[in-house]
C-alpha positions in Angstrom: -90.7 4.7 1.0 -87.8 2.5 1.9 -90.1 -0.5 1.5 -91.2 0.5 -1.9 -87.6 1.0 -3.0 -86.8 -2.6 -1.8 -89.9 -3.9 -3.6 -88.9 -2.1 -6.8 -85.3 -3.4 -6.7 -86.2 -7.1 -6.1 -88.8 -7.0 -8.9 -86.3 -5.7 -11.3 -83.7 -8.2 -10.0 -86.0 -11.0 -10.6 -87.2 -10.2 -14.0 -83.7 -9.6 -15.1 -82.4 -12.6 -13.5 -85.0 -14.9 -15.1 -84.5 -13.3 -18.5 -80.7 -13.8 -18.2 -81.0 -17.4 -17.1 -83.4 -18.3 -19.9 -81.3 -16.5 -22.6 -78.1 -17.9 -21.4 -79.4 -21.5 -21.2 -81.1 -21.8 -24.5 -77.9 -20.5 -26.2 -75.5 -22.8 -23.9 -77.4 -25.8 -25.0 -76.7 -25.0 -28.8 -73.1 -23.7 -28.7 -72.6 -24.4 -32.3 -75.6 -22.3 -33.2 -74.2 -19.4 -31.1 -70.9 -19.7 -32.8 -72.5 -19.5 -36.2 -74.2 -16.4 -35.0 -70.8 -14.9 -33.8 -69.4 -15.8 -37.3 -72.3 -14.0 -38.8 -71.6 -10.8 -36.9 -67.8 -11.1 -37.9 -68.9 -11.3 -41.6 -71.1 -8.2 -41.2 -68.1 -6.4 -39.9 -65.8 -7.8 -42.8 -63.9 -9.7 -40.3 -64.6 -13.1 -41.3 -61.7 -15.5 -40.9 -60.0 -13.4 -38.4 -60.6 -15.9 -35.6 -60.3 -19.5 -36.1 -63.2 -21.8 -35.5 -62.0 -23.1 -32.2 -61.7 -19.5 -31.0 -65.3 -18.5 -32.0 -66.4 -21.7 -30.2 -64.8 -20.9 -27.0 -66.3 -17.4 -27.2 -69.6 -18.8 -27.6 -69.3 -21.1 -24.6 -67.8 -18.3 -22.6 -70.6 -15.8 -23.5 -73.4 -18.3 -22.7 -71.9 -19.1 -19.4 -71.4 -15.6 -18.4 -75.0 -14.7 -19.2 -76.3 -17.8 -17.5 -74.3 -17.2 -14.3 -75.1 -13.5 -14.1 -78.7 -14.4 -13.9 -78.3 -17.1 -11.3 -76.0 -14.8 -9.1 -78.6 -12.0 -9.4 -81.4 -14.5 -8.4 -79.5 -15.6 -5.2 -78.2 -12.1 -4.7 -74.6 -13.2 -4.7 -71.8 -10.6 -4.5 -74.5 -7.9 -4.9 -72.3 -4.9 -5.5 -70.1 -6.6 -8.1 -72.6 -8.8 -10.0 -75.0 -5.8 -10.3 -72.2 -3.5 -11.8 -71.1 -6.1 -14.2 -74.6 -6.8 -15.3 -74.9 -3.1 -16.2 -71.7 -3.3 -18.1 -73.0 -6.4 -19.9 -76.3 -4.9 -20.8 -74.7 -1.7 -22.1 -72.4 -3.7 -24.5 -75.5 -5.9 -25.5 -77.7 -2.7 -26.1 -75.1 -1.0 -28.2 -74.9 -4.2 -30.3 -78.5 -4.4 -30.8 -78.5 -0.5 -31.6 -76.1 -1.3 -34.2 -78.4 -4.1 -35.7 -81.5 -2.1 -35.6 -79.8 0.9 -37.4 -77.7 -1.1 -40.0 -79.6 -4.4 -40.2 -76.4 -6.5 -41.1 -78.2 -9.7 -39.4 -81.9 -10.2 -39.4 -81.9 -12.1 -36.1 -79.7 -11.3 -33.2 -79.8 -14.7 -31.6 -80.4 -13.5 -28.1 -82.7 -16.4 -27.5 -81.1 -18.9 -29.8 -83.7 -20.6 -32.0 -86.2 -20.8 -29.1 -87.6 -17.2 -29.6 -86.7 -15.2 -32.7 -87.1 -11.4 -32.3 -86.7 -8.7 -34.9 -84.0 -6.2 -34.4 -86.4 -3.6 -33.2 -88.0 -5.9 -30.7 -84.4 -7.0 -29.5 -83.5 -3.3 -29.0 -86.5 -2.5 -26.9 -85.9 -5.7 -24.9 -82.3 -4.8 -24.2 -83.3 -1.2 -23.4 -85.7 -2.3 -20.8 -83.2 -4.7 -19.4 -80.6 -2.1 -19.3 -83.0 0.2 -17.3 -83.7 -2.7 -14.8 -80.0 -3.4 -14.3 -79.3 0.3 -13.6 -82.2 0.3 -10.9 -80.6 -2.8 -9.2 -77.1 -1.4 -9.4 -78.2 1.8 -7.7 -79.4 0.0 -4.5 -77.7 -3.5 -4.8 -77.7 -4.0 -1.0 -81.7 -4.0 -1.1 -81.6 -7.3 -2.9 -82.9 -10.0 -0.7 -80.5 -12.9 -0.1 -81.7 -16.4 -0.9 -78.5 -17.9 0.6 -76.0 -16.8 3.2 -72.6 -15.5 2.3 -70.7 -18.6 3.7 -72.6 -20.9 1.2 -72.3 -18.7 -2.0 -69.3 -20.5 -3.2 -71.2 -23.6 -3.6 -73.9 -21.7 -5.8 -71.1 -20.1 -7.7 -69.0 -23.2 -8.5 -72.0 -25.4 -9.1 -73.7 -23.0 -11.6 -70.6 -22.7 -13.6 -69.9 -26.4 -13.7 -73.5 -27.1 -14.8 -73.7 -24.8 -17.6 -70.2 -25.7 -19.0 -71.1 -29.4 -18.5 -74.4 -28.6 -20.4 -72.5 -27.0 -23.3 -69.7 -29.7 -23.4 -72.5 -32.6 -23.7 -74.3 -30.7 -26.4 -71.1 -30.4 -28.3 -70.5 -34.1 -28.0 -74.0 -35.1 -28.8 -76.8 -32.8 -29.9 -78.7 -29.7 -28.3 -80.7 -31.0 -25.5 -83.8 -29.1 -26.9 -84.2 -28.8 -30.6 -86.0 -25.7 -31.5 -85.3 -25.8 -35.2 -87.9 -26.9 -37.7 -86.0 -30.0 -38.3 -86.4 -31.5 -34.9 -87.5 -35.2 -34.3 -91.1 -35.6 -35.2 -91.2 -32.7 -37.6 -92.8 -33.3 -41.1 -90.6 -31.6 -43.5 -92.9 -31.5 -46.2 -95.6 -29.6 -44.2 -92.7 -27.2 -43.0 -92.2 -26.3 -46.6 -96.0 -25.6 -47.5 -97.6 -22.1 -47.6 -100.9 -22.3 -46.1 -104.0 -21.6 -48.1 -104.6 -17.9 -48.5 -101.2 -16.8 -47.7 -98.9 -15.3 -50.3 -95.2 -15.8 -50.4 -92.9 -12.6 -50.4 -92.6 -10.8 -53.8 -89.1 -10.0 -55.1 -88.1 -7.8 -58.2 -84.8 -8.3 -59.9 -83.3 -5.4 -61.8 -80.4 -6.0 -64.4 -77.7 -3.4 -64.9 -76.6 -3.4 -68.7 -74.3 -1.3 -70.8 -74.2 -0.4 -74.4 -72.0 2.1 -76.2 -70.7 3.3 -72.8 -74.1 3.9 -71.5 -75.5 2.1 -68.6 -79.2 1.4 -67.8 -81.3 -0.6 -65.3 -83.9 -3.0 -66.7 -86.5 -5.4 -65.2 -86.9 -8.8 -66.4 -89.9 -7.8 -68.6 -87.8 -5.1 -70.1 -84.7 -7.1 -70.7 -83.2 -5.9 -74.0 -81.5 -7.8 -77.0 -78.1 -9.4 -76.8 -76.2 -6.2 -78.0 -76.3 -5.0 -74.2 -73.6 -6.1 -72.0 -74.4 -7.6 -68.6 -72.7 -5.7 -65.8 -74.6 -6.5 -62.5 -78.1 -7.3 -60.9 -79.8 -6.6 -57.8 -82.9 -8.1 -56.1 -85.2 -6.2 -53.6 -88.3 -7.4 -51.8 -91.2 -5.5 -53.0 -93.7 -7.0 -50.6 -93.9 -9.1 -47.5 -95.5 -12.5 -47.4 -95.5 -15.7 -45.4 -92.3 -17.6 -45.3 -92.7 -21.2 -44.2 -90.3 -22.5 -41.4 -88.6 -24.6 -44.1 -88.0 -22.5 -47.1 -84.5 -23.2 -48.3 -84.1 -27.1 -48.1 -83.5 -28.8 -51.4 -81.5 -31.9 -52.5 -79.8 -31.9 -55.9 -77.7 -34.9 -57.4 -74.3 -34.3 -58.7 -75.8 -34.1 -62.1 -78.1 -31.2 -61.1 -81.4 -33.1 -60.8 -83.5 -31.8 -57.8 -84.8 -35.0 -56.1 -86.2 -33.2 -52.9 -89.8 -34.2 -53.4 -88.7 -37.9 -54.4 -86.7 -38.2 -51.1 -89.4 -36.8 -48.8 -92.0 -38.8 -50.6 -90.2 -42.1 -50.5 -92.4 -44.7 -48.7 -90.7 -46.2 -45.6 -87.3 -45.2 -44.2 -84.6 -43.0 -45.5 -81.1 -42.4 -44.1 -79.5 -38.9 -44.6 -75.9 -38.4 -43.7 -75.5 -34.6 -43.2 -72.2 -32.8 -43.5 -72.2 -29.1 -44.3 -68.6 -29.3 -45.3 -66.7 -32.7 -45.6 -63.2 -31.0 -45.4 -64.2 -30.1 -41.8 -66.1 -33.3 -41.0 -64.8 -35.8 -38.2 -63.8 -39.1 -40.0 -63.3 -41.0 -36.7 -66.6 -42.9 -37.0 -66.5 -43.6 -40.6 -66.5 -47.4 -39.9 -70.0 -47.1 -38.0 -71.2 -45.0 -41.0 -70.2 -47.6 -43.5 -71.9 -50.3 -41.5 -75.1 -48.4 -41.4 -74.9 -47.9 -45.1 -74.5 -51.6 -45.6 -77.4 -52.1 -43.2 -79.5 -49.7 -45.4 -78.6 -51.3 -48.6 -79.4 -54.9 -47.2 -82.9 -53.7 -46.0 -83.6 -51.6 -49.3 -83.6 -48.2 -47.2 -82.3 -45.2 -49.4 -79.1 -43.7 -48.1 -77.7 -40.2 -49.1 -75.0 -38.0 -48.0 -76.0 -34.4 -48.1 -73.1 -31.9 -48.4 -72.3 -28.5 -49.7 -68.7 -29.5 -50.5 -67.4 -29.5 -54.1 -66.2 -32.5 -55.9 -62.6 -32.3 -54.4 -64.1 -32.5 -50.9 -66.3 -35.4 -51.8 -63.2 -37.3 -53.4 -61.1 -36.7 -50.2 -63.9 -38.0 -48.1 -64.1 -41.2 -50.2 -60.4 -41.8 -50.2 -60.4 -41.3 -46.1 -63.7 -43.5 -45.4 -64.0 -45.7 -48.4 -67.5 -44.2 -48.9 -69.7 -45.9 -51.4 -73.0 -44.1 -50.8 -74.3 -41.4 -53.1 -73.5 -37.8 -52.6 -76.1 -35.0 -53.1 -75.9 -31.3 -52.9 -77.7 -29.0 -50.2 -77.0 -25.5 -49.0 -74.5 -25.4 -46.3 -76.3 -23.1 -44.0 -79.4 -25.4 -44.3 -77.3 -28.4 -43.3 -75.9 -26.6 -40.2 -79.5 -25.9 -39.3 -80.6 -29.4 -39.9 -78.2 -31.0 -37.5 -75.5 -29.5 -35.1 -72.9 -32.3 -35.9 -70.6 -32.7 -38.7 -71.3 -35.2 -39.9 -74.6 -36.1 -38.4 -77.3 -38.6 -39.3 -81.1 -38.4 -39.9 -83.7 -41.2 -40.2 -86.7 -40.0 -42.2 -89.9 -41.8 -42.7 -91.9 -40.5 -45.7 -90.6 -37.0 -45.1 -90.9 -37.1 -41.3 -87.7 -36.8 -39.1 -87.7 -40.0 -36.9 -84.3 -39.8 -35.2 -81.3 -37.6 -35.3 -77.8 -38.7 -34.2 -74.5 -37.0 -33.6 -71.3 -38.7 -35.2 -70.4 -39.5 -31.5 -73.6 -41.2 -30.8 -74.5 -43.1 -33.8 -76.8 -46.2 -33.3 -74.9 -49.4 -32.7 -75.1 -52.0 -35.4 -76.4 -54.5 -32.7 -79.4 -52.3 -32.3 -80.2 -52.9 -36.0 -81.0 -56.7 -35.7 -83.9 -56.3 -38.1 -86.1 -54.1 -39.9 -86.7 -50.5 -38.8 -90.5 -51.1 -39.0 -90.2 -53.5 -36.2 -87.6 -51.9 -33.9 -87.8 -49.1 -31.3 -85.2 -47.2 -33.1 -87.6 -46.9 -36.0 -90.1 -44.9 -33.9 -89.8 -41.1 -32.7 -88.9 -41.0 -29.1 -92.1 -40.4 -27.1 -92.3 -37.9 -24.1 -88.7 -36.8 -24.7 -89.2 -33.1 -23.8 -90.9 -33.9 -20.5 -88.0 -36.2 -19.7 -85.4 -33.7 -20.5 -87.2 -30.9 -18.5 -87.3 -33.3 -15.6 -83.5 -34.1 -15.9 -82.7 -30.4 -15.9 -84.7 -29.9 -12.8 -83.2 -32.8 -11.1 -79.6 -31.9 -11.9 -79.8 -28.1 -11.3 -83.0 -26.7 -9.7 -83.5 -29.5 -7.1 -79.8 -29.4 -5.7 -79.9 -25.4 -5.4 -83.4 -25.7 -4.0 -82.4 -28.2 -1.4 -79.4 -26.1 -0.5 -81.2 -22.9 -0.3 -83.9 -24.6 2.1 -81.2 -26.1 4.3 -79.3 -22.7 4.4 -82.5 -20.9 5.4 -83.4 -23.4 8.0 -80.0 -23.2 9.5 -80.1 -19.3 9.4 -83.4 -19.5 11.2 -82.2 -21.9 13.8 -79.2 -19.6 14.5 -81.2 -16.5 14.7 -83.5 -18.3 17.2 -80.5 -19.4 19.3 -79.1 -15.9 19.4 -82.5 -14.4 20.4 -83.0 -17.0 23.1 -79.5 -16.3 24.4 -80.2 -12.6 24.5 -83.5 -13.1 26.5 -81.9 -15.2 29.0 
C-alpha cells in the first residue's frame, strides 16, 4: 500500500512539474505577450490604466518565474512541504481565475501556454482542475517525493533556476522571443496565412441596428433598414454561425489617405522593409539613426520601406520631429502590430509576402552587413535550422548543467552510502 501511495505521489508530482515548467517557460520567453494578456484581464475587470506599464511587465516576469521555478522545484523535490503547499495555493488561484473566464468569457484565451498552445476557456478550466487535484495529492504526502538531489546542494538548483529564467526573460525583452509561435514568424507566408481553405466557410455574423422614431425604438437587420426618418441609436453584432478563422485574419495596411495596399505590399516582387510600431508615442527613439540608414539603403536599392503604426497624425508628426523620418507611414491595427513583433519599434524584412527576417530595435542589422543587394547577402535569406539550434542552446545552458549536477550529487551520495556501510561491517 505504501509503495502504491509513493508511486501515485511521484507520478502526480512529475506530471505537475513538467506542465508548470513548460507553461512557465513559454510565457517567460515572451514577457511582453504575457504583459498584454494581464492588461486584457485588467480591461475585462474595468481596471485598465490602474497599473503603469512597467508594473504589469514586472508582474508578467514574476508570474512566469514563479511558475517555472515551482515546476523545477517539484521535479527535484526541493523543500517538499513548502513547495507542495505553495503549489496548491498557486493552482487554487489559477483555477478560480479560469472558472471566472469559463463563466463570464471576458477573454477568449487565458494565455496559460502563451501562443504555443491556445486552449478554450472550458479546456483551460478542465486542465487546471486536474492540476489542482494532482497538487493536492502531492501536498498530502510531500515526503514521499523522491529527491533527485541532496538537501546540501538544493541551493544550487534554486539559484541557478531563478537566474536562468530571469535571464531568459531579460534577453527576450532586449531582443525578441527565443521561439516565435505566432503566425508572423520567420519563414511564414502571410498571404497563405490569410487564406481560407477550399470547402471551409468563414464565420457568419449578423448586425442589428437600434433606431428610434416618434419616441419608439425598434431593432432592424441590414435588409430591413428603414428610411432616413428613423434616428440611429446603436448597433450590435452577434455571431450566428461558426466557421474557419485563418491564422492571420486582422492584418491590413492602409495609407494615410485610406487606401488599402495590403495586397500590393504582400505581392511586391523582391524585398520590402516594414518598420513596426504599435504606438509611436511609446516607441524607443534611441536607434533612429540606424533606422534612417536602413531607409536610405532601401531607397538606394529600390526596396519599398513602410512604417506601420496605429498612432494618429500627432504621434506620426512627433516621431518625424524626433527622428527626422522621411519614410511613408501606414495604418495597421495596434493589436495586430503587437502580435507581429514584440518590439517597439521592430523591423521586418519580407520577400513577396514571406517573412524573411525580424529584428528588435536593439538588434537592428549593421549597415556594414548591407554591402550589396539583399539577393546576394546571407541577411536576405531566412535563417536555417534556427529551431534546432535554439533547443540545443536551452539544453546546453539549463538541462545539461543541472543534469551533470544531479549525476555528480547522486554519485557522491552513493559513495558516502557505501563508505558508511563498509564502516558498519568492519
